[in-house]
C-alpha positions, 0 to 999 in steps of 0.5 A: 500500500502506498504511503502518503508521501508516495501517493503525492509523488505519483499524483504529481508525476501523473499530471505529465504526458507519457510522451515526455519519457523520451523527450530531450527537453522536459519541464523543471517540475520533473526534476528533483528540485521542481518536484520537491517544490511542488510538493512543498517539502525539503528535497531530502524528503523525496529520497526515501519514498522515491527509492521505494517507488523506483524499487517497485517499478512505479517510477524511473529516473534518467538524465535530461535537459531541463527547460530553462535550467541551463545547459547541464543535463539533470536527473528527472523522474517519470511515472511508469504505466504500473505507477499510473495503474497503482495511482488509479487504485487510490483517491489521489488522481489529479483534480480537473480544473474547470475554470479558465486561467489567465496570466503567469500563475505559478505551478500548483503546489501541495500546501501543508496546513492553512485550511483555516486561512483558505476557508476564511479567504475563499468565503470572504472573496465569495461574498464579494470582498477584496483582500490584501494578504500580507506576511513575511517573505517566504511565509507562504503567501503566494502558495496560499493565494495559489490554493485559493485560486485553485478552489475557485477554478474548480468551481468554474470561476475564471482566474486572472493572475498578475505577478509584479516585478520592479518594471510592472505598472497598471498596463502591465497588470492589464496585460497579464490579466487580459493578454497583450491586447489589453487596454492601457487605462485603468477604467478600460482594464477594469471594465474588460477584466471585471465580470461575475465569477472572476477572481483577480489576483495581484501577487508580489505587489511589494516589488512595485517601484514607487513610481508606479504604486499610485497607478496600480492602486488606482487600478485596484480601486477601480476594479474592486468596485466592480463585480470581481473580488480582488486578492492582493498578495504583498510582503509587509509593509504594503506599498499601498496606503490608499486602497479603499474597501480592502480587508487586511489578512496577515498570515504567520508561520505554520502550526507545528504539525503542519510544519513537520510534514515538510521534513523528511520521513524518519526524523524523530519528533523531538528533532522535528519540533526543535527545527520547526520551533527554531525557525518559527514554522517558517515554510521556506526556512524549513525547506532550506534546512538540510539534515547535514546541518543539525538543529538551527539555533533556538533564538536565531532569526530566520534571516540569520539562519539564511545568512549563517547556514544557507548562504554560507554553504554555497560554493563560489560558483553558487555565490556568483550566480546568487549575486547576479540574480540578486542584483537584477531588477527582474527575473533572468533566463538562465541562458542570458546570465553571465554566471549560470554555472551555479544555478543548478546548485542554487536550485538544488538548495531550494534558493530559487523561484521560477516563473516559467523559464525566468528565475530569481532568488526567493526574496527572503534569500535575495534580501539577506544577500543584499544586506551583506554588501557594503555600499562600495561592494554593491557599487562594484557589483553593479559596475561589473554587471553594467559592463557585462550587459553593455556587451549584449545587444538589444533593448532588454540588455539596455534596460538591464545595463541602465539599471546597474548604471543607476545603482552605481550612481555616477553622474555620467551614467545619468547622461548615458540614460538620456542618450539611450532612453528612447530605445528603452522606452520603445520596448518598455515605457514603464522601465524607462519611467523608473530609470528617468526617476533615478537619473534626475536625482543624479544630475542637475542637467535639466534635459533629463528632467524634460525627458521625464516630463515628456515620457509622463505626458506620453503615458498620460500621467499628468500629475507626475509630469507637473511635479517634474515641471515644477522642478525645471528652471524658468524659461521657454522649455518650462513654459512649453511643457507646462502648456502641453500638460 
């Protein structure tokens, strides 16, 4: 008879077609890190049940190229025909989704605990309320939101999911909810996205640049006044101070029983309690823990655990890859990285989070790593990254080069921005607006502020344009721009 862990593994693997068994390129979800992530457990928890499943010929392993995972071949797992038959005897067959899903929704994962939270949130949303879901980084907010979305999808609701990064603005949210032909104004997006039996989700809202917070806030207020409830997922503290009618719901660590289910089978109860108590039931921290490291210190904060244990165990290659990803304003595709060699190690260590083929560190790890750099070290890292992206062609490379130049903080970089902003703006006006906001703080050159005014007017952001105009010196240029606004 299958154990609980074995049943979960087979159920997850059964979601993938048999045609992948001989494919050269396979989804990351079939790799060991991807499988552990989707099941919500530490990677070492997979070894005992997988070994038994392989002995019983219910699964088999091989080496294959993982899509988006770099050039190295990695171990992947497939369910056998015998495994599928065995699964059919249990009640673990995958649930069918009935509602349409739009946007970059994360892969479904097994959630441990949180039944009370899911019940509260789904009931409130069903009643037409909108919610701001908050908590510490890595505490499981996105996982909880994903479980909520799955509940509504299974009863026929449409799910529209948006996930924010630094370059995201209100039209970007619309594009994720509605597709590339989405309108750009908040009122038009609200009319197109809002409808009955539709749940609108905005994840990672804390990643928004201050330049775009008001615009996204306006969109959320407009759409929440319509027929669709909205779920905003944000790390505390929230960047929004003007959301109207949203209920706040904050989550903490997992209960002990639920937290221990993330650990490998066979760990004695005293050790399991010591781990979960020391890490405060923090699910990501527990998944980052390795049996080779012993018990975490009882009074050690999660951030200290990440620095003293998780980051310290990385090789030089792993640290180089972590630094490159932590520096970047947006997730990167592994193949475009300058230090991709360490990404497999980071993935094996549960440090990475994936969005389709793009990758970034879990924000808890990223924030801890950034905090270890002095201002001088950060400037040197950004300078090296700027030089590296300068050797790459294309508007995406110019956008990334521009970010690193701005973070380096030299006045000459602001001049470079003014010379290259047109190419960046044609590709992504949201990113261009952010870069100009940074550039005006590095130089007294009024032409850069004039560029910021022109771009704001092109984007229909009259209030922002007026703020920049008020900082311009008196003269013909200021009068002309004032007349346009």
